[in-house]
C-alpha distance (Angstrom), angle and dihedral (degrees) to the residues before:
residue distance angle dihedral
X1 . . .
X2 3.79 . .
X3 3.79 92.4 .
X4 3.78 91.3 50.9
X5 3.81 91.6 50.3
X6 3.81 92.2 47.3
X7 3.80 91.3 48.5
X8 3.79 91.7 49.9
X9 3.81 90.4 52.8
X10 3.80 91.8 52.3
X11 3.81 92.6 44.4
X12 3.80 92.0 49.6
X13 3.82 93.8 46.7
X14 3.80 94.7 46.6
X15 3.84 96.1 83.4
X16 3.80 90.3 49.9
X17 3.80 92.7 49.3
X18 3.80 92.0 48.1
X19 3.79 88.3 65.8
X20 3.79 88.0 67.9
X21 3.80 97.5 46.2
X22 3.73 117.8 31.2
X23 3.78 118.1 -160.9
X24 3.75 113.6 -153.0
X25 3.76 121.9 -142.8
X26 3.75 106.7 -72.6
X27 3.75 127.3 -132.6
X28 3.83 104.4 -132.9
X29 3.80 90.4 -140.0
X30 3.82 93.3 54.2
X31 3.82 102.3 27.0
X32 3.82 96.2 122.0
X33 3.80 92.7 50.9
X34 3.81 92.5 46.0
X35 3.81 92.2 49.0
X36 3.82 90.4 51.4
X37 3.80 90.1 52.6
X38 3.81 92.2 49.2
X39 3.82 92.1 46.2
X40 3.79 93.2 49.6
X41 3.81 91.5 50.3
X42 3.81 95.5 52.1
X43 3.77 119.2 111.8
X44 3.82 118.6 -117.3
X45 3.81 88.7 -116.9
X46 3.81 89.5 64.6
X47 3.78 90.2 54.7
X48 3.81 91.5 47.1
X49 3.80 91.1 51.8
X50 3.79 89.7 50.6
X51 3.81 90.2 50.4
X52 3.80 88.5 50.9
X53 3.80 90.1 51.9
X54 3.81 90.5 50.9
X55 3.80 91.4 49.5
X56 3.81 92.8 46.8
X57 3.79 92.4 49.4
X58 3.81 91.2 49.0
X59 3.80 90.6 49.3
X60 3.80 92.5 49.2
X61 3.80 90.2 45.8
X62 3.80 91.0 52.2
X63 3.80 91.5 47.2
X64 3.81 92.6 49.8
X65 3.79 95.4 45.6
X66 3.81 91.4 48.4
X67 3.80 93.2 48.5
X68 3.79 93.3 48.9
X69 3.81 94.4 45.8
X70 3.78 96.5 55.3
X71 3.83 100.8 -96.4
X72 3.78 95.2 -99.2
X73 3.76 104.1 94.4
X74 3.78 130.1 55.9
X75 3.81 97.6 -157.2
X76 3.85 96.4 86.6
X77 3.81 90.3 57.3
X78 3.80 92.0 43.7
X79 3.82 91.9 49.7
X80 3.81 89.5 47.8
X81 3.80 90.3 52.5
X82 3.81 92.1 47.8
X83 3.79 93.8 49.9
X84 3.81 90.8 47.1
X85 3.81 89.2 49.8
X86 3.81 92.3 51.5
X87 3.80 92.3 47.6
X88 3.80 93.0 44.0
X89 3.78 93.3 47.7
X90 3.79 92.2 50.9
X91 3.79 88.4 50.7
X92 3.80 91.7 49.9
X93 3.78 92.0 50.7
X94 3.79 92.3 49.8
X95 3.81 93.6 57.7
X96 3.79 125.4 40.6
X97 3.82 112.5 -103.2
X98 3.81 128.7 166.6
X99 3.79 115.2 -93.0
X100 3.82 93.4 -117.1
X101 3.80 90.0 55.8
X102 3.79 92.3 49.7
X103 3.80 90.6 52.1
X104 3.81 94.2 44.3
X105 3.80 92.6 48.8
X106 3.80 89.8 61.9
X107 3.81 87.7 62.3
X108 3.81 92.9 60.2
X109 3.80 97.9 64.6
X110 3.83 96.7 69.0
X111 3.80 85.6 68.4
X112 3.82 85.0 86.0
X113 3.80 87.6 68.3
X114 3.82 89.7 47.5
X115 3.81 85.8 56.4
X116 3.79 88.6 55.6
X117 3.81 91.3 49.0
X118 3.79 90.7 49.5
X119 3.79 93.1 54.7
X120 3.78 96.3 39.8
């Protein structure tokens, strides 16, 4: 349940975040190069908003997994955070992102455990 809640947060925030970084239509033959150009031209505020969205989705995922598991055990929130980290890391490796953003994004997934602590 936590993964579903976290995914819904990301899906619902995606249209809002796209206002801050527009992706032009991509040429399939030059998509990687075009994505690098778009990523390098983004403002730091866009990256910070995306980090906030990752942290919020992890928090909501941890809250949901803790509530559905009976509030007593931390492992559902921890597993939710780990799965979100694996999925998020694979997404970061697929598209060029600055190194600082890749490192900072790893710090957002422990928010799932904060969700557990909040409910407990």
